[in-house]
Residue, then its C-alpha position, 0 to 999 in steps of 0.5 A: m500500500m502506497m503512502d499518501k503523500t498529500e500535505t495540507r496547509e491552513l491559512l488563518t485569514n479574516k479576508i474571505e470575501i462574500r458576495e450575494d447578487d440580486d438573484g441570490n447567487r453567493t460567491i466567496s473569494g480570497y487567497a489560499v496561498k500567499w507567495e513567499m510568506k514565511s510560515h511560523v515554525l511547523g513540523y511534527f518530526m523536525k521543526f521548519r519554516e516554509q514558503f511558496k514561490k510565485g508560480a508554484f501551482a502554474d503547471s497544476l492549474k493548466n490541466g487540473d480539476q481541483r475541488f473546493l471542499w469542506s474541511h478536506d472531506t472529499s464527500q462534501v464538494l462545494g465546487r470544482i474547476k471542471n464545472d467553472t463553479l471554482r476558479l483559481e488563478e495566480d497573481d502577484v499576491g498568491l493563489r486566489f480562489e473564487l467559489d460559487l456556493p451551491n444552493t444546498t444545505l452544505g452551501n447554505d451552512t458554509y455561507e452562514s458560517i463564513k458570514r458569521g465569522d465562525v469559519d475563517g480558515v482556508s486550507f489547501g492540499f498538495n503533493n509532489p513538491d519540487d522543494h529546496v531546504e536551506e539550513f540556517d544558524d538558528d537551526i530552523p531550516l527554511r523549506t521553499i516550494r518551487q512547484a507542486n501539484l494542487i489537489e484541493v482547497s478547503a474551508v476549515a473551521f479552525p487550524a490545527y495550530p490556532d496561533s500560527e498563520v500556516s499549519a502543517r498536517g499530513y505527510d511529513r516531507m521534512k522527516e524524509y529530508d532528515d532521513e536523506l541527510k542522515e544517509y548522506r552523512e553516513e555515506q560521507k563518513a564511510k568514504i572518509n574512513t575508507l580513505l584514511k585506512l587506504g592511507g594507513v591512518e587509523 
């Protein structure tokens, strides 16, 4: 069984915009991602900060059929790209979404929860990241996502870490990075030991 390598991030925002026209059509909009906004310290296994480069989802948006979900629940779909009920675009600020809410119980509940301020979080799920990790003197690496596959955007009642602007859940890429780094260091140590033995140095 393959591991699900989907990562999710949650953004606390008070800028989810709500519009309702004369015909009762309701639209919510805002940003799911903001470029190069460094997160607070994240991570379960290994602490790190993270940021997304502008254009990180450009390729994914060209051919994707992303959904807008309620709290990452794939059975509760509020909109999708294919039906043009969800629109996603990258601009100079970040990844902007615009969602036409359905006239359903879920759509009505979502609208009322956001309008009242009960729901003020936006989350997104992604996988297959092209990332780069930089190590700094404060021992907290910075992970930069240069490209990734966007799967879904969600409205969330509250993040896993309420005191953070962005929170991390799901697959832990930094644990994998740490394992790779340990393996590399062990290989280098073994090579040095071999060279020392060949040179007659114990």
